[in-house]
N, C-alpha and C positions, 0 to 999 in steps of 0.2 A: 206764278203771279196769281195773286187769289184769284178769284171771278170780279171782287169788288174792284179791286186795279185794273183789270179789265177793262169793265164797264166805265170807270172815271178817266181812266187815259182816253178811250174813243171818246166820250160825252169831250173831253179837252180839247181832243185832236180833232172833231167835227165845229168846236162855236166858233171859230175863226171862216171858217170859209162860210158859213149859217151866217154868222154877222156881213161879210161881205156882199155873199147875196141882198140880203135884207137891204141895205145901203145901195146898194148898186138898181135895186128896184124903185128906191128913194129918187134916185137919180132919174132914173129913167122917163120915171110918171113924170116929173118937175123936169125932163125937158133940158137935163143939164149934159148935153151933148161930148163937152171936153171935160168932164169930171174923170178926175185922178184914179175915182172906184170905177168908176163903167174902164180903163185902161186896163186897170188891177182886174178886173171880172174878164175881159179878154182876153189877157196873156192865159190866165188860169182856164179857160176853156180851150184855149191852142196847147195848152199843155196836154190837157186832159185826153182832146182829139187826137192829138199826135202820138198818145200814151209816153211822156216824157215828165211826168210829175218829175217836179223841183225838190221832194222831201218825201219822207215816210206817212207826214200827215195827207200829201196830195193822194196818197198810195192808197189810203187808209180811205177816203172820199170816192176814188175810184172804183173802188170795191164794195163800198154802199153804195153808190149808183147802178149799180152792176146789181146786185143782189134785191133793189126795190127795179128792176128796169127801166132805169132812166140813163143808163149809159147807150141809150140810143145813138147812133153816130148823126143821125137826120136828124132829133130830139138838139144837141148839142150844136152842130155847123146850124142847124136853122136860126138859134139862138144867136148864135155869134158871125153871123152874116149880117142879120137885119137889129139887132139890137140898137143899132144909134141911128135905123132908118125910122122918120117919125111916121111914115105911112105903114106899116106896120108892126107899131109899137103894141099894140093893145095884144097882139097873139104871142108876140114874144114877149109880154108880161107878164100873160096867161102861162106860157110854158117856163117860164123864171120861178113862177110862182110855187109853181108843183114841185121843183126841186128843192126852195125854202122850205115849203110845208113837210115833202117827204126829211128833209134834214131835219128841218123842229120837230117832226114824230119820232127819230132817230135821237136824237138827243131828249126827248120826253121818256123814253123805254129807259135808255140808259141811267137818265138820273132816277126813275123808279127805281129800276134795279138794286141801283146804289143805297137807295133809302132803306127797301127792304132788309138791305142785307144790314145797315144801321143799329135798326130794332131791336 
């Protein structure tokens, strides 16, 4: 696979998780405790924590988290444990935003590499 294909694939595999995390952040901030997005986010965290990704994209996500030192079990389990708890929501939002920002940067980097080869 060419470099451009690799980065395009990486971008496409990260995108759904970045979107899920962004939507979960909105649900957390607006106190939507019963949001299906929060349940989906919780399940994703669980699969990553127990090392049981359901597909190749989740494996890629886990590898990216590890490469950026974001696959910290304490960080992920803390988010998972407290993200429905309004008393700790600011801390959870802050930690989740760190992951969202890192994924956004990873997408931007992949997109920039795709663009530089396309010129």
